[in-house]
FIKOL-876439 format. One record per atom (N, C-alpha, C): residue number from 1; atom name; z, y, x. Coordinates in steps of 0.2 Angstrom, whole numbers. Each point is the difference from the previous one (the first is absolute). Example, Ala and Ser with C-alpha at 12.3 -4.5 7.8 and 13.67 -1.06 7.14 Angstrom:
2
@k 1&a N&up 39&north -28&east 66
@k 1&a CA&up 0&north 6&east -4
@k 1&a C&up 0&north 6&east 4
@k 2&a N&up -4&north 5&east -2
@k 2&a CA&up 1&north 6&east 4
@k 2&a C&up 3&north 5&east -4
% end
This chain:
151
@k 1&a N&up -87&north 50&east 7
@k 1&a CA&up 1&north 8&east 0
@k 1&a C&up -6&north 3&east -4
@k 2&a N&up 2&north 5&east -3
@k 2&a CA&up -6&north 4&east -4
@k 2&a C&up -3&north 5&east 5
@k 3&a N&up -6&north 1&east -2
@k 3&a CA&up -4&north 5&east 5
@k 3&a C&up 0&north 7&east -4
@k 4&a N&up 3&north 1&east -5
@k 4&a CA&up -1&north 7&east -3
@k 4&a C&up -5&north 1&east -5
@k 5&a N&up -4&north -5&east -1
@k 5&a CA&up -6&north 1&east -5
@k 5&a C&up 3&north 0&east -7
@k 6&a N&up -4&north 2&east -5
@k 6&a CA&up 2&north 0&east -7
@k 6&a C&up -1&north -7&east -2
@k 7&a N&up 5&north -3&east -4
@k 7&a CA&up 0&north -6&east -3
@k 7&a C&up -2&north 0&east -7
@k 8&a N&up -6&north -3&east -2
@k 8&a CA&up -2&north 0&east -7
@k 8&a C&up 5&north -3&east -5
@k 9&a N&up 4&north -5&east 2
@k 9&a CA&up 4&north -3&east -4
@k 9&a C&up 7&north 3&east 0
@k 10&a N&up 1&north 6&east 3
@k 10&a CA&up 7&north 3&east 1
@k 10&a C&up 1&north 6&east -5
@k 11&a N&up 5&north -1&east -5
@k 11&a CA&up 1&north 6&east -5
@k 11&a C&up 1&north 6&east 4
@k 12&a N&up 4&north 0&east 5
@k 12&a CA&up 1&north 7&east 4
@k 12&a C&up -6&north 3&east 3
@k 13&a N&up -5&north -4&east 2
@k 13&a CA&up -6&north 2&east 3
@k 13&a C&up -4&north 3&east -6
@k 14&a N&up 1&north -3&east -6
@k 14&a CA&up -4&north 3&east -6
@k 14&a C&up 3&north 7&east -2
@k 15&a N&up 7&north 0&east 1
@k 15&a CA&up 3&north 7&east -1
@k 15&a C&up -2&north 5&east 5
@k 16&a N&up 0&north -2&east 6
@k 16&a CA&up -1&north 4&east 6
@k 16&a C&up -7&north 3&east -1
@k 17&a N&up -5&north -4&east -2
@k 17&a CA&up -7&north 2&east -1
@k 17&a C&up -1&north 4&east -6
@k 18&a N&up 4&north 1&east -4
@k 18&a CA&up 0&north 3&east -7
@k 18&a C&up -4&north -4&east -5
@k 19&a N&up -1&north -6&east 1
@k 19&a CA&up -3&north -4&east -5
@k 19&a C&up 5&north -2&east -5
@k 20&a N&up 6&north 0&east 1
@k 20&a CA&up 6&north -2&east -4
@k 20&a C&up 5&north 6&east 0
@k 21&a N&up 1&north 3&east -6
@k 21&a CA&up 5&north 6&east -1
@k 21&a C&up 7&north -2&east 2
@k 22&a N&up 3&north 5&east 3
@k 22&a CA&up 8&north -1&east 1
@k 22&a C&up 3&north 7&east 0
@k 23&a N&up 6&north 1&east -2
@k 23&a CA&up 3&north 6&east 0
@k 23&a C&up 2&north 3&east 7
@k 24&a N&up -5&north 3&east 3
@k 24&a CA&up 0&north 2&east 7
@k 24&a C&up 5&north 6&east 1
@k 25&a N&up 5&north -1&east 5
@k 25&a CA&up 4&north 6&east 2
@k 25&a C&up -1&north 3&east 7
@k 26&a N&up -4&north -3&east 4
@k 26&a CA&up -2&north 2&east 6
@k 26&a C&up -7&north -3&east 2
@k 27&a N&up -5&north 4&east 3
@k 27&a CA&up -5&north -3&east 3
@k 27&a C&up -3&north 4&east 6
@k 28&a N&up -2&north -4&east 5
@k 28&a CA&up -4&north 3&east 6
@k 28&a C&up -6&north -5&east 1
@k 29&a N&up -3&north 2&east 5
@k 29&a CA&up -6&north -4&east 2
@k 29&a C&up 2&north -7&east 1
@k 30&a N&up 6&north -2&east 4
@k 30&a CA&up 2&north -6&east 2
@k 30&a C&up 5&north -4&east -4
@k 31&a N&up 4&north 4&east -5
@k 31&a CA&up 6&north -2&east -3
@k 31&a C&up -1&north 2&east -7
@k 32&a N&up 4&north -4&east -5
@k 32&a CA&up 0&north 1&east -7
@k 32&a C&up 7&north -2&east -2
@k 33&a N&up 3&north 4&east -4
@k 33&a CA&up 7&north -2&east -3
@k 33&a C&up -1&north 1&east -8
@k 34&a N&up 3&north -5&east -3
@k 34&a CA&up 0&north 0&east -8
@k 34&a C&up 6&north -3&east -3
@k 35&a N&up 1&north 1&east -6
@k 35&a CA&up 6&north -2&east -3
@k 35&a C&up -1&north -8&east -1
@k 36&a N&up 5&north -4&east 1
@k 36&a CA&up 0&north -7&east -1
@k 36&a C&up 0&north -1&east -8
@k 37&a N&up -4&north -5&east -2
@k 37&a CA&up -1&north -1&east -7
@k 37&a C&up 6&north -4&east -3
@k 38&a N&up 4&north -3&east 4
@k 38&a CA&up 6&north -3&east -2
@k 38&a C&up 6&north 2&east 4
@k 39&a N&up 2&north 6&east 0
@k 39&a CA&up 5&north 3&east 4
@k 39&a C&up 7&north -3&east 0
@k 40&a N&up 3&north 0&east 6
@k 40&a CA&up 8&north -1&east -1
@k 40&a C&up 3&north 5&east -3
@k 41&a N&up -2&north 7&east 1
@k 41&a CA&up 3&north 6&east -4
@k 41&a C&up -6&north 4&east 0
@k 42&a N&up 0&north 5&east -5
@k 42&a CA&up -6&north 5&east -1
@k 42&a C&up 0&north 4&east 7
@k 43&a N&up -6&north 0&east 2
@k 43&a CA&up -2&north 4&east 6
@k 43&a C&up -1&north -5&east 6
@k 44&a N&up 1&north -6&east -1
@k 44&a CA&up -2&north -5&east 5
@k 44&a C&up -7&north 0&east 2
@k 45&a N&up -1&north 2&east 6
@k 45&a CA&up -7&north 1&east 3
@k 45&a C&up -2&north -6&east 4
@k 46&a N&up -7&north -1&east 1
@k 46&a CA&up -3&north -4&east 5
@k 46&a C&up -4&north 4&east 4
@k 47&a N&up 0&north 0&east 7
@k 47&a CA&up -4&north 3&east 5
@k 47&a C&up -4&north -5&east 3
@k 48&a N&up -7&north 1&east 0
@k 48&a CA&up -4&north -5&east 3
@k 48&a C&up -5&north 3&east 5
@k 49&a N&up -2&north -4&east 5
@k 49&a CA&up -6&north 3&east 4
@k 49&a C&up -6&north -1&east -5
@k 50&a N&up -5&north 4&east 1
@k 50&a CA&up -6&north -1&east -5
@k 50&a C&up -4&north -6&east 3
@k 51&a N&up 0&north -1&east 6
@k 51&a CA&up -3&north -6&east 3
@k 51&a C&up 4&north -6&east -1
@k 52&a N&up -2&north -6&east -1
@k 52&a CA&up 3&north -6&east -1
@k 52&a C&up 4&north -3&east 6
@k 53&a N&up 6&north 0&east 1
@k 53&a CA&up 4&north -4&east 5
@k 53&a C&up 5&north -3&east -4
@k 54&a N&up 1&north -7&east 1
@k 54&a CA&up 4&north -4&east -4
@k 54&a C&up 8&north 1&east 2
@k 55&a N&up 2&north 1&east 6
@k 55&a CA&up 7&north 1&east 2
@k 55&a C&up 0&north 5&east 5
@k 56&a N&up 7&north 2&east 1
@k 56&a CA&up 1&north 5&east 5
@k 56&a C&up -2&north -1&east 7
@k 57&a N&up 0&north -7&east 2
@k 57&a CA&up -2&north -1&east 7
@k 57&a C&up -8&north 0&east 0
@k 58&a N&up -4&north 0&east -5
@k 58&a CA&up -7&north 1&east 0
@k 58&a C&up -2&north 7&east 0
@k 59&a N&up 5&north 5&east -1
@k 59&a CA&up -2&north 7&east 0
@k 59&a C&up -1&north 3&east 7
@k 60&a N&up -6&north 3&east 1
@k 60&a CA&up -1&north 3&east 7
@k 60&a C&up 5&north 5&east 1
@k 61&a N&up 2&north 1&east 7
@k 61&a CA&up 5&north 5&east 2
@k 61&a C&up -2&north 7&east -2
@k 62&a N&up -6&north 2&east 0
@k 62&a CA&up -3&north 6&east -2
@k 62&a C&up 2&north 2&east -8
@k 63&a N&up 1&north -5&east -4
@k 63&a CA&up 2&north 1&east -7
@k 63&a C&up 8&north 0&east -1
@k 64&a N&up 3&north -3&east 4
@k 64&a CA&up 7&north -1&east -1
@k 64&a C&up 4&north 7&east 0
@k 65&a N&up -1&north 4&east 5
@k 65&a CA&up 3&north 7&east -1
@k 65&a C&up -1&north 3&east -6
@k 66&a N&up -7&north 1&east -2
@k 66&a CA&up -1&north 4&east -6
@k 66&a C&up 3&north -4&east -6
@k 67&a N&up 0&north -6&east -1
@k 67&a CA&up 3&north -4&east -5
@k 67&a C&up 7&north 2&east -1
@k 68&a N&up 4&north -1&east 6
@k 68&a CA&up 7&north 2&east -1
@k 68&a C&up 2&north 7&east -1
@k 69&a N&up -4&north 4&east 3
@k 69&a CA&up 1&north 8&east -1
@k 69&a C&up -1&north 1&east -8
@k 70&a N&up -5&north -3&east -3
@k 70&a CA&up -1&north 1&east -7
@k 70&a C&up 6&north -3&east -4
@k 71&a N&up 2&north -6&east 2
@k 71&a CA&up 5&north -4&east -3
@k 71&a C&up 7&north 5&east 0
@k 72&a N&up 1&north 3&east 5
@k 72&a CA&up 5&north 5&east 1
@k 72&a C&up 0&north 6&east -5
@k 73&a N&up -6&north 2&east 0
@k 73&a CA&up -2&north 6&east -5
@k 73&a C&up 1&north -2&east -7
@k 74&a N&up -2&north -6&east -2
@k 74&a CA&up 1&north -3&east -7
@k 74&a C&up 7&north -1&east -1
@k 75&a N&up 4&north -2&east 5
@k 75&a CA&up 8&north -1&east -1
@k 75&a C&up 3&north 7&east -2
@k 76&a N&up -2&north 5&east 3
@k 76&a CA&up 2&north 7&east -1
@k 76&a C&up -2&north 2&east -7
@k 77&a N&up -6&north -1&east -1
@k 77&a CA&up -3&north 2&east -7
@k 77&a C&up 3&north -3&east -6
@k 78&a N&up 1&north -7&east 1
@k 78&a CA&up 3&north -4&east -6
@k 78&a C&up 7&north 3&east -1
@k 79&a N&up 4&north 0&east 6
@k 79&a CA&up 7&north 3&east -1
@k 79&a C&up 0&north 6&east -4
@k 80&a N&up -4&north 5&east 3
@k 80&a CA&up 0&north 7&east -3
@k 80&a C&up -3&north 0&east -7
@k 81&a N&up -5&north -3&east -2
@k 81&a CA&up -4&north 0&east -6
@k 81&a C&up 5&north -3&east -6
@k 82&a N&up 3&north -6&east 2
@k 82&a CA&up 4&north -4&east -5
@k 82&a C&up 7&north 1&east 1
@k 83&a N&up 2&north 5&east 4
@k 83&a CA&up 8&north 1&east 1
@k 83&a C&up 3&north -6&east 2
@k 84&a N&up -3&north -4&east 4
@k 84&a CA&up 3&north -6&east 3
@k 84&a C&up 4&north 1&east 6
@k 85&a N&up 5&north -4&east 1
@k 85&a CA&up 5&north 1&east 5
@k 85&a C&up -3&north -3&east 7
@k 86&a N&up -5&north -4&east -1
@k 86&a CA&up -2&north -4&east 6
@k 86&a C&up -7&north -4&east -2
@k 87&a N&up -2&north -4&east 5
@k 87&a CA&up -6&north -4&east -1
@k 87&a C&up 1&north -7&east 3
@k 88&a N&up -3&north -5&east -3
@k 88&a CA&up 0&north -6&east 4
@k 88&a C&up -8&north -1&east 2
@k 89&a N&up -1&north -2&east 6
@k 89&a CA&up -6&north -1&east 3
@k 89&a C&up -1&north -7&east 2
@k 90&a N&up -6&north -3&east -2
@k 90&a CA&up 0&north -7&east 2
@k 90&a C&up -8&north -2&east 1
@k 91&a N&up -1&north -5&east 4
@k 91&a CA&up -6&north -3&east 1
@k 91&a C&up 1&north -8&east 0
@k 92&a N&up -4&north -3&east -4
@k 92&a CA&up 0&north -8&east 1
@k 92&a C&up -6&north -2&east 4
@k 93&a N&up 1&north -5&east 4
@k 93&a CA&up -6&north -3&east 4
@k 93&a C&up 0&north -7&east -3
@k 94&a N&up -5&north -2&east -4
@k 94&a CA&up -2&north -6&east -2
@k 94&a C&up 5&north -2&east -6
@k 95&a N&up 6&north -2&east 2
@k 95&a CA&up 5&north -2&east -5
@k 95&a C&up 2&north 6&east -4
@k 96&a N&up 0&north -1&east -7
@k 96&a CA&up 2&north 5&east -5
@k 96&a C&up -5&north 5&east 0
@k 97&a N&up -6&north 0&east 3
@k 97&a CA&up -5&north 5&east 0
@k 97&a C&up -5&north -2&east -6
@k 98&a N&up 1&north 3&east -5
@k 98&a CA&up -4&north -1&east -6
@k 98&a C&up -7&north 1&east 0
@k 99&a N&up -2&north 5&east 4
@k 99&a CA&up -7&north 2&east 2
@k 99&a C&up -1&north -1&east 7
@k 100&a N&up -4&north -4&east 3
@k 100&a CA&up -1&north -1&east 7
@k 100&a C&up -4&north 6&east 3
@k 101&a N&up 2&north 6&east -1
@k 101&a CA&up -2&north 6&east 3
@k 101&a C&up 6&north 4&east 2
@k 102&a N&up 1&north 2&east 6
@k 102&a CA&up 6&north 3&east 3
@k 102&a C&up 2&north 6&east -5
@k 103&a N&up 6&north 0&east -2
@k 103&a CA&up 2&north 6&east -4
@k 103&a C&up 7&north 1&east 1
@k 104&a N&up 2&north 6&east 0
@k 104&a CA&up 7&north 3&east 1
@k 104&a C&up 3&north 2&east -7
@k 105&a N&up 6&north -3&east -2
@k 105&a CA&up 3&north 1&east -6
@k 105&a C&up 5&north 6&east 2
@k 106&a N&up -1&north 6&east -4
@k 106&a CA&up 5&north 5&east 0
@k 106&a C&up 3&north 1&east -7
@k 107&a N&up 7&north -2&east 0
@k 107&a CA&up 3&north -1&east -6
@k 107&a C&up 6&north 5&east 0
@k 108&a N&up 0&north 4&east -6
@k 108&a CA&up 6&north 5&east 0
@k 108&a C&up 7&north -4&east -1
@k 109&a N&up 5&north 3&east 3
@k 109&a CA&up 6&north -3&east -1
@k 109&a C&up 6&north 5&east -2
@k 110&a N&up 5&north -3&east -4
@k 110&a CA&up 6&north 4&east -2
@k 110&a C&up 6&north -5&east 1
@k 111&a N&up 5&north 3&east 1
@k 111&a CA&up 7&north -3&east 0
@k 111&a C&up 0&north -4&east -6
@k 112&a N&up 2&north -6&east 0
@k 112&a CA&up 2&north -5&east -5
@k 112&a C&up -7&north -1&east -5
@k 113&a N&up -5&north 0&east 3
@k 113&a CA&up -7&north -1&east -3
@k 113&a C&up -1&north -8&east -2
@k 114&a N&up 5&north -4&east 3
@k 114&a CA&up -1&north -7&east -2
@k 114&a C&up -4&north -4&east 6
@k 115&a N&up -3&north 3&east 4
@k 115&a CA&up -4&north -3&east 6
@k 115&a C&up 5&north -2&east 6
@k 116&a N&up 3&north -6&east 0
@k 116&a CA&up 5&north -1&east 5
@k 116&a C&up -2&north -7&east 3
@k 117&a N&up -3&north 0&east 6
@k 117&a CA&up -1&north -6&east 4
@k 117&a C&up -4&north -5&east -5
@k 118&a N&up -5&north 3&east -3
@k 118&a CA&up -3&north -5&east -5
@k 118&a C&up -4&north -5&east 3
@k 119&a N&up -2&north 0&east 6
@k 119&a CA&up -3&north -6&east 3
@k 119&a C&up 2&north -1&east 7
@k 120&a N&up 5&north 1&east 2
@k 120&a CA&up 3&north -1&east 7
@k 120&a C&up 6&north -4&east 0
@k 121&a N&up 0&north -7&east 0
@k 121&a CA&up 6&north -4&east 1
@k 121&a C&up 2&north 1&east 8
@k 122&a N&up 5&north 4&east 1
@k 122&a CA&up 2&north 1&east 7
@k 122&a C&up 6&north -5&east 2
@k 123&a N&up -1&north -2&east 7
@k 123&a CA&up 5&north -5&east 3
@k 123&a C&up 1&north 2&east 7
@k 124&a N&up 6&north -1&east 2
@k 124&a CA&up 1&north 2&east 7
@k 124&a C&up -2&north -6&east 5
@k 125&a N&up -2&north 2&east 6
@k 125&a CA&up -1&north -5&east 5
@k 125&a C&up 6&north -4&east 1
@k 126&a N&up -2&north -7&east 2
@k 126&a CA&up 5&north -5&east 1
@k 126&a C&up 4&north 2&east 6
@k 127&a N&up -3&north 2&east 5
@k 127&a CA&up 3&north 1&east 7
@k 127&a C&up -4&north 5&east 4
@k 128&a N&up 3&north 3&east 5
@k 128&a CA&up -4&north 4&east 5
@k 128&a C&up -5&north -4&east 3
@k 129&a N&up 0&north -7&east 1
@k 129&a CA&up -5&north -4&east 3
@k 129&a C&up -6&north 1&east -5
@k 130&a N&up 1&north -1&east -6
@k 130&a CA&up -6&north 1&east -5
@k 130&a C&up -3&north 7&east 0
@k 131&a N&up 4&north 5&east 1
@k 131&a CA&up -3&north 7&east 1
@k 131&a C&up -4&north 0&east 6
@k 132&a N&up 3&north -2&east 5
@k 132&a CA&up -4&north 0&east 7
@k 132&a C&up -6&north -4&east 0
@k 133&a N&up 0&north -6&east -4
@k 133&a CA&up -6&north -4&east 0
@k 133&a C&up -6&north 3&east -4
@k 134&a N&up 2&north 3&east -6
@k 134&a CA&up -5&north 3&east -4
@k 134&a C&up -2&north 7&east 4
@k 135&a N&up 4&north 4&east 3
@k 135&a CA&up -2&north 6&east 3
@k 135&a C&up -5&north -2&east 6
@k 136&a N&up 2&north -6&east 4
@k 136&a CA&up -5&north -2&east 5
@k 136&a C&up -7&north -2&east -3
@k 137&a N&up 0&north -4&east -5
@k 137&a CA&up -6&north -2&east -3
@k 137&a C&up -5&north 6&east -2
@k 138&a N&up 4&north 5&east -4
@k 138&a CA&up -4&north 6&east -2
@k 138&a C&up -2&north 4&east 6
@k 139&a N&up 4&north 1&east 5
@k 139&a CA&up -2&north 3&east 6
@k 139&a C&up -6&north -3&east 4
@k 140&a N&up 0&north -7&east 0
@k 140&a CA&up -6&north -3&east 4
@k 140&a C&up -6&north 1&east -5
@k 141&a N&up 1&north 0&east -6
@k 141&a CA&up -6&north 1&east -4
@k 141&a C&up -3&north 7&east 0
@k 142&a N&up 4&north 5&east 1
@k 142&a CA&up -2&north 7&east 1
@k 142&a C&up -4&north 0&east 7
@k 143&a N&up 3&north -3&east 5
@k 143&a CA&up -3&north 0&east 6
@k 143&a C&up -7&north -3&east 0
@k 144&a N&up -1&north -6&east -3
@k 144&a CA&up -6&north -3&east -1
@k 144&a C&up -5&north 4&east -4
@k 145&a N&up 2&north 2&east -6
@k 145&a CA&up -4&north 4&east -4
@k 145&a C&up -2&north 7&east 3
@k 146&a N&up 4&north 3&east 4
@k 146&a CA&up -1&north 6&east 3
@k 146&a C&up -4&north 0&east 6
@k 147&a N&up -1&north -6&east 3
@k 147&a CA&up -3&north 0&east 7
@k 147&a C&up -8&north 1&east -1
@k 148&a N&up -3&north 2&east 5
@k 148&a CA&up -7&north 2&east 0
@k 148&a C&up -4&north -6&east -3
@k 149&a N&up 1&north -6&east 2
@k 149&a CA&up -4&north -6&east -2
@k 149&a C&up 3&north -4&east -5
@k 150&a N&up 6&north 2&east -3
@k 150&a CA&up 4&north -4&east -5
@k 150&a C&up 2&north -7&east 2
@k 151&a N&up 1&north -1&east 7
@k 151&a CA&up 2&north -6&east 2
@k 151&a C&up 7&north 0&east 3
% end
């Protein structure tokens, strides 16, 4: 788990500190948003906490609310500014996370823009037993992780 310090080897920490330039679209004391250098579509933004947290589970609760409030603001701003019909919002945790610093992708979307299930191979559950088994496992993990002692 990350403790929120700046990482000297992290490109997003370099951007957040101002040591590396980025085309900034929003900044506050704790958050920064800038245009992705390799966008899915023009206007694709990345929103980061200025402090280093690798994944969403590492993010302290006090930062979660502001992060998602600003993500919502960016969705509205991107739609309005680029006359987009909607947005795609995503966070990768470890797998497919090109920079190991929590970042929220806000991508403008339009009907027939070609972005269709580009990374989700979807399959139905085999049975209601499988559904119940997985539901139970996740429920037990939530109880364990949410208990005061984590036991």
